N, C-alpha and C positions, 0 to 999 in steps of 0.2 A: 646840801640840797642837790638832788639830781634832777635833771630835766630830761624829759623824753623827747627825742627828735621826732618831729612830725614828718611822716613820709611825704615826699613831693608827689603830687598827683598831676597827671597830664590832663589838660582839658580834652573833652570829647572831640574827636575828629569828625568833620562833616562826612556825610555819605558820598563816597567818590563817584558812584554811578550817577547820583542825582546832580552833583556838581558838574560832572562831564556833560550831562544832558543840557543843563542850563547854559554852560559855556558854548556848546554846539549851537544852541538856539540863539545865542547872542552873536556868535562869530559869523554865522552864515549871512545875516543881513548886513553886518558891518563890512565884511569882505566883498559882498556883492555891491554894496553902495560905493565902496572905494574903487572897485573895478570899473564901475560905470563912470565915476568921477574922473579917473585918470585916463579912461579910454580915449577920449578925443585928443588928448595930448600925446598919447603913445601909439597912435594908429600906425601900423606897419612895423612895430617893434616885435622882437621875439618874446615869448612868454617869460623867459628868465629875466629879461630886461624890465618888463612890467612888474614882475615880482620884486625885483630890486628896488623899485620905486614904492610899491605898496607896503612892503614889509616894515620899513622904518616908521611908517605912519601907523600901521596896524598894531605893532607891539606896544607902544606907549598908550594907545587907546584902550587896549586890553588891560594892561597893568594898572593904569591910573583911573580908568573909567569903568570898563565892563566888569572886571573881576570884583573890585570893591562894591559895585552896585549889586552884583549877585550875592556876595557874602552878607551884605547888610539887609537887603530886601527879602532874601529867602532864607535867612539864618534858621528860623524854626523848622522849615521843611528840610533843610540840609542836615540838620542835627537829628532828624527822625522824629520830631515831635508832632 
């Protein structure tokens, strides 16, 4: 008895342009809000120092919050349906 191998199929990838647009729309208010939040504590600091504070906050918020939200909430639109 011979069995035929079933070819592995890749799941459809989301539309990169749409995903980029949604990330941009999510990142802008997030980074603006963080900038306002740390502003009073970092008055007089150089921009690179403020960025050093904001980036470690921003990265996990994106990875664990913003991007999963976008992927689940807009799955149909990202997949082109």
